[in-house]
N, C-alpha and C positions, 0 to 999 in steps of 0.2 A: 247558193252563198254557202260555203262550207263551214261549220258551226267554228270556234274556236273556243277551246276547253281552259277556264282557268285553273291550270294544274297544281297552283302553288295556294290556291283557295281549297282544292281538293285536298289536299298533301294537309293543310292546317288542321281543317276537320278531323280529317283518319288519325292522324297524330294525336292531338286531344283525347279520342275516343279508345286507341290505343292504351294511352297511358293510364285513363280510367279501369281498362278491363285488367290490363298487366297489375296496378296500385291493389284491387280490390278485390281481384281473384286470389292474389297472392296472399292478402287476410282471410279471407274469410271461404276459400275451395280448395281443394287437392287437385284439382285440375290444372294441367298445364298454364299458366296465365300468357306464357311467351306464346305458343302455338294458338291458344284460343283469340288474342289478340290478330293474329295472322291470317285466321280465320275469319275474323269479321272486317279487317280489309280488303279481303280476296270476295266475301259476299257485296258488300258494300258497292264495293267498284262495277264487280258483275251486273247491279241492281242499276247502277248510275248508267253504265253504258247499254244496257239492254233497255231502258228507258229513253235515252238518245236514239236509239235505233225503231223503237216502236211508237216516240211519240206523235208523230205524223197521222197515224192509223187511227188513233179516237179523235173524235169535236169536241169542240171545245164545252159544247154541254155536258157530255161526257164527264170532262174534268172537270165541272163544277160538281156533279155527282158525286163522285167520288171525294171531292175537296172536302165537301160538307161532312158526307160520312166518317172522311180521316177524323176532323175535328169534332165529330161527336163522340166518336170511339177516344179521342183523347179527352176528351172531359169526363168521360165516367172512368178511364182510366185514374185521373187527375184526383176527381172526387173519392174513388174509391182510396187513392194513398193517403189523402187527407184522413179516411176516416179508420182506417186499419193501423195507419203507421202513427206512433205517440211522439211529437215532436220532442218531448222529455228524453227520448229513448237513444237520441243521436247525440253525436259527440258535434254534432254542427249548431253555432250558435248564431246562424244569420234570421232565422226563424223570431227565437228569443231579444235578438236586440233592436228589433223592431217590435214586438209585441210587449217587452217587458219596458223598454222606452214611452210608451202612448200610455202603459200603466201608470207609471211614475207621474208623465207629464198632468193626467189628468188628474191624480191624487196631490196635486200639489208639491210632489219630491222631485227635484235635480236630474232629472233623466240620465244624463251623460255620467252620474254617478251611480247608479244599478248595475248589480253583475249580471251576468247571462247567465242562462241554466248551466253552462258547464262548470266544472270545478272551479271555483275561483282562482284566477292568477292573476298579474298585472295586467293582461292581455284581455279576459271577459268581460268588459266594458262596449257599449255600442258604441257602433265606427261611424254607419251612415248620417252624413251631413241632415240638418233640419228639415230642410224641403222633402228630402226624398220622407224622410217622418211623416211630414203630412200628407203626402198622396196616401200613403198607406193607411191613412184616419179614418175614410168609407169601409175599408176592410176589416180593423179592428171594431168598429163599430157594429159592423155585423156580427160580431164575436169570434173570429179568427181571421189574423193578416195574412195568413194562409191563401183565404178567396182570392187574394189578388192575382195568384195561378194561372187563373181562368179568365179576366180580364187581360192580363197580359199574353195570353195564348192568342184572343179575340182580339186584340187590337192589332196585332202585326198581320194577322191572317185578311182581315177587311184592308187596312192601309197597303199590301202589297198588291190586292186584287186591282185596289182603287189604282194606284202608281201605275200598276203594268196594263191593267186591264184585260189580264191574263189568267185565266183559271190553272193554264196546262202550267207558266210558270211559277204560281203561287203552289201549286201542287207540287212541283219536285223541291221545293224551297221545306215544305212543310212534311213531306215524303222523308227527307234526309233528315228532319233535326226527329222527327220520331224515331230513326234508326239510331238514334246517339243514345247511348247510357248516359255518358256525362248529361243529357237533356232532363232524363229520368233521375238521375243523381239529385239533381236541382230539384224537381219534385218530389222526393222522397223525405229529403231534409228541410224542405220547404223554402230554400232559398232564394233571396230575392237579389241576386247578385246578376243572373240574366235579364230579370226585369225589369230592373233599371239600365241594363244597356239596349235591351228591346225598345225602353221610351224611346230615349237619342236617336234610335235607328230610326223609328218611324217620325218623328220629330225632322228629323236629316229629310226623309223623304217628301214629306208635306212644305217643307222649307221647296225644296227643288221642284218640287210638281207646282208650286201656286207663284214660282219664280219670287220669291222671297228675298230681296237684295239689300245692300246698304244703302243704295241709293234711293229705296221707294221705301223701306221699312227701317229705318235704322233705329230706331228707340225702340222698336218692338224687338230688332235683334238683341239689342243692350237688354230689355227684359230679359227675354228667354236665353240670353247664354247665362245670365246671371240667375237663375233659377236652377240651369242646368249646373253651373259651378256651386250651388248649394246643396247637391244630391251627394256625390260622390268624386273624389280627385280623378278616379279612371272616366267619369263619362265626359270628363272637360277633354281627353283627347280625341274620341271622333268627330267632336262637333270644331275644336280648333284646327284638326286638317281639313274638314271639308270647307271651312269659312276662310283658310289663310289666302288662299290665291285672290278670291274677289277683295279681301280686305287690303290688302296691299293695290290693290290697282282704284283704289279712293282717290281721288283726285284733290282731295281738302286734308292738309297736314292736319288740322284741327279735330276732324274726327276720326283721323289715324290714332291719337293721345286721347280724346274723348274716349271712344268707345272701349278701351280693357279699364279707364278708371271707371267707367259708368257700370262694367261688367261685375267689378271686385264692387262696388258701392251698395250694387243691388243685391251680390252674395251676401254681403258681411250684414247686410240688416239684418238675415235670417238668424244670424249667429248673436246681436247684440240683447233680445232675450235671456239668453243663457250666461253673456259676457256679465251682464249686472244682476243676474240670479241672485248673487248673495256678494254685495258689495262691501263685507265685515273680511270674509276668507277669500274670495274670490275666487271661488270652486274651481271656475272655469279655466283655469290657467296651469290647476293643477289635474284634472281630469277632464279630458275637451279629446271631439273626435280626430283632430286633425293627429294624436299620439296614435289611436289606433291606424289610422290609415296611411301612416308615412314610417310607422315601424319596418316594413320591410323593405324600404326604397335603397336606392343605391345611388349616392351622387354620380360617381364617372358613367354607370351606366343609363342614368336619368340625361344626363349630358349627353352622349352620344347618339340616344333615342331620339334626343330634342333635335340636335343637328341633322341625322338621314330624316325624320319626319318633315322640317320643313325643306329639305332640298326636294325629297320625293313629293312632297306636299305642291310647290311651286311648278312643278313639272307635272303633274296632273292635269290635265287642259279641259280633261272630260267628265261628266260624271260620275261610268263606271269606273275610269281610273283613278279617280278620287276613293269611291266606294273599295277597289281595291287596296289603295294605299294605305286606309283605315287599319283594314283585316291585317296587312303584312305589320305595320308599326303595332297594334294592340298587342298581335300575336308574339314579335320581337321582342317589346319592352317586358310582358312577362315572364317569357322567357329566359333573359338574360338578367334578370330580377333574380328569377328562383336559380340559375345556376351558380352565380356571384355569391349568394346567400348561403348555398350549402356546398361550395365548390370543394369545403374540406371535407365534408361525407363522404364524397361519393356517389354513385346510382341509388344506394338504400338510402342516404340521405335526402336526395333529393326528391323519392318516391315515397318515403316511407314515414318520413319523419312528418308529426302531425302540421307542426307550425308550416310546411309546404303544400301551401293550398292549390293543389291543380285545378281547381275548378274556377280560378281568373281567365285559364284560355279559353273558356267558354264566352268570355266578353267580345270576342272574335266574331262567335257564331254568325249571327247577325249578318253581317258582312258579307262571310264568305260564302254564305249559303246565298245572299241575292246573288253576288257575281255568278255561283253555280246556276241558281234558275234562270237570270239572264240569258245567260250565252245560249239557253236554249230561245231568244227569239232571234229569228233572223234577220231583223231589222236593227241589232243592238247596236248603239254606238261605239264609235269608235275614238 
């Protein structure tokens, strides 16, 4: 059977890494960023197609050995980065947005009112929603929320192997990931954005593998979706696209209404302690995570992507079609939002303005890479 390659997902992956190379080489290196980016694309494409030709020459056991060696090497590289790179020396505050939040929370101070480590501005405050902050408590207790990078590497590795029962597919997923400058940027700055996306991706794989549906686990899905909604707004998009078609196929009108209400109530419970933190000044309404997460949005882009996402999700009949739809919609939402926001600044503004955070493009990586790795399986469902 001839392998069908998901070129759109490969293009998203290469485009994102090209942006990182172009942006950061332009800042910190005298070498040609454009040429370096093009060389990177050719290099990765060559390795990808070389893998597709040679994959059947190696046994599953060989890929198992390669995979664990690769993960061990990545663990070493992450540990080295955590040891050598001072998180206070970088101009990205993903790390301190969680670490300082938990410092304040356990010190009895309003955690959404603390500044991150970057120079104080109107935007240098914690932005993740409460449940994601709680997910990071074990790593904070260990001494550094950056330790979560180890967990959120091992979690998808084990989940993908469990889901696909294939070290070949698992190997390709992480081989491409470790070739990504964008991934190593996430590691260098101790970013938790991709970790959050990875958690939702693993949850989707779990729901699919265990066949958890509205008819069999309605209240479990209400609880899970409520928790996801209390991590980040961006985390809602993949899960909503994955569940939209089965949601519309429910026969009970009451459940169609009850589900979103239940999700909002569950998510809302996580915000109640912060809403009522100070009932004299009601500080939550002047400083809250919604202010940070919604400041880069655009209502017209959101509406357009919402309509496109609904249309594509309802046409996605198989699991892999839904995974690809998620990768496209997440990428387009981020791309169009950034383009509209910086349209007046041209390409220099789009790439080099510090407010233009191209790391958001990595949120599509789990779905792009899974599409690519799944394409290696001859029995892929279409």
